[in-house]
N, C-alpha and C positions, 0 to 999 in steps of 0.2 A: 364679572370676573376681571381681574387685572391681567394685562398682557404677560407679566412675569409669571403668574400662576399658570397660565396656559402654556407658556414656554417650558416651565419646569415639568408640568405633567407630560408634555410631548417628549421631553428628554427622558423622563423616567419610563415611558412606554417604548420609545423607539430604540434606545441604546440596548437594553437587555434583549429585545426582540432581534436586533441585528447581530448581537453576539451569539444568540442561540442558532440563528440561521448560518452564520459563518462557521460555527463549530460543526454543524450538521454537514456543511459542504466540504469542509477541510478534512474532517475525520469521519469517513464513511464506516459503516459496520464491517467488521472483518469477514472475509469469505473463508469458510471452513475447508480444509484440505480433505480430499477423498480418503476414506478409511476402508481397508480391506474387509470383506465380509467374513463373519465368523470370528473375527479377532477382537480382542478387547484389551484395555489397559493402556498405560503410557508408552510401553515399548512399541506398540503398533503405531501410535501417533508419531513417535520418533522415527520409526522405519519409513512411514509414509512421507514424513518431511525430508528424510535423507534421500529417498528415491526422487522426490520432487526436485530437490536441489541438484542431484546428479543429472536428471533429465534436462534441467534448465541450463546449468553451467557446464555440463559435460562436453558438449559439442559432438562432432562426428569422430568416433574413434578410428575410423578407417582413413581419415585424412592425415597425410604426413605434414606435420607442422614444424618439424625440426630441421629439415633440409630445404626450407623455403627460401625464396629470393627476397632480399631486403628491398623495401621501397625506397626509392631515391627521389629527391626533389626534382621538379621539372625545370628549374631555372639554371 
């Protein structure tokens, strides 16, 4: 076998394998959101997503953020 043939076969095997592994690492399987029991349909999924977003981005509703003190630089 010639060295060029061996190199070509190695490239044909290694490059696609590397691309498959990279895609598997970069793009993992999606994690399903929890769905309420006894409910079905898209509306439930939308409601679960809305609740998840509100819980994540909502913050503490009892904390007063409107009359807070501004942060000032230390210099």
